[in-house]
N, C-alpha and C positions, 0 to 999 in steps of 0.2 A: 526570849522577849526582847523585842525591839523597841527602844524609845523613839516615838517619830521625832524627826528633826525638827519638825514645825510646831513641837508642842508650846503652847503658851509659855511665857516667863513665870517663875514662881517666886518672885520678889515678894519679901514678906512672910512668907511661909515656914514654917518651924522645921520641917523634915526637907531632907534633900530631895533633888528632882527624881531620884531613882526610886526612893520609897514611895512616893506619890504616883509615880507611873507604874509601879509594879500593883500597888493597891487597886488602882482604876483598872488596870489591865487584867488583873485576875477576876474583877467581880465582873466585867463586860465578857470575857473570853470563857470562863466557866460557869455563868450566870449564878455566881455567889452572893448571898447577902452581905450586907455591909458586916454585920456581927460574924461572920464565917471569915471575911477579909481581916477582921479585927483580931481574930483568933491565930489566923494564919501567920500574920505579921507579928504576934505575941511569940510564935514557936520560933520566929527568925530572931528574936530579942528587941524587937522595936515596940514600945509601948505607945499605943496611939488610942485615942477615943474613937467610940462609934460615930458619934456626931462628926468628927475631923474626916473619918472616911466617907460619909454620907456627903460632906460638903465637897470633898474632892471629885466624888462620883458625880454630884451634880453640876460642877463646874467643868470638869475635864471629860466626862464621860462621853458625851457626843463626839468629840474629837477622837477619842480612842475607838469607838465603834465603827467610826467611819473609817479609820485606819486599817481596823481589823477586817472589814468587809472587803477594803480595797486589795489587801494582800492576798486573799483568799484566790485560788485557782478558779478562773471562769469556767462555768458549765459550758458543755459543748452543745450547739444549737441543732446538730443533728443527732437523731436517733433512728435505730433501725429495730426491726422486730423479726426474730427468727422463728419460724414455726415449723414444727416437726410431728408426724405423727408416729406414735410407737406402740407397739402390742406388749402390752403387761398381763401375763396368765391368759393370753388369748384375747382379750379385750383391747379394742384399739382406742387409744387415747392421745390427746393434743399437749404438746408441751411447747411454751412460749419462753424466748430469752430475749431480754432488752440489751441492746449493744450501743454504746455511744459512738460518735464521731470519729474517736482515735481507735475504735475496734477493741474497747477493753469489754469484757463481760462485766456486766452490772449486776442484773438481777434475773433469776428464773423465775417466772411468774407462776407457774402452777401446771397442774394436770387437771385436764378438764375431760370428766367422765361423759359419755354419751348422752345421758340423762340431763347433764349440765346441773345437777342436783348438788353435786360435790366438787369443791374445787379448793386446792390448798396451795399455799405458798411455802416453798422450802427453799 
């Protein structure tokens, strides 16, 4: 976990900046409730109230959520669809594969039977 350099000052707070930053980061990064964050901090030896965690999340949460979204790798704008016809037990079926701009395989869409009644994703 990286503490954002531009995190607001914590003057007047009882706990150090690292504890507050970890609590808010865990709440936003893993979609934990404030009670879960309280338990997580208690396991690490930091006794903090549920209300304190809630106030931290309300005060610093937007900033941390913005930093987490900013640090994620950007999605590629280019996608390609590969399509191939295959014979399975003598029946012609279609297989699709999505490929992103960096040519990494992302998802195999499925097999379309000629009747188009059954389509599965695997």
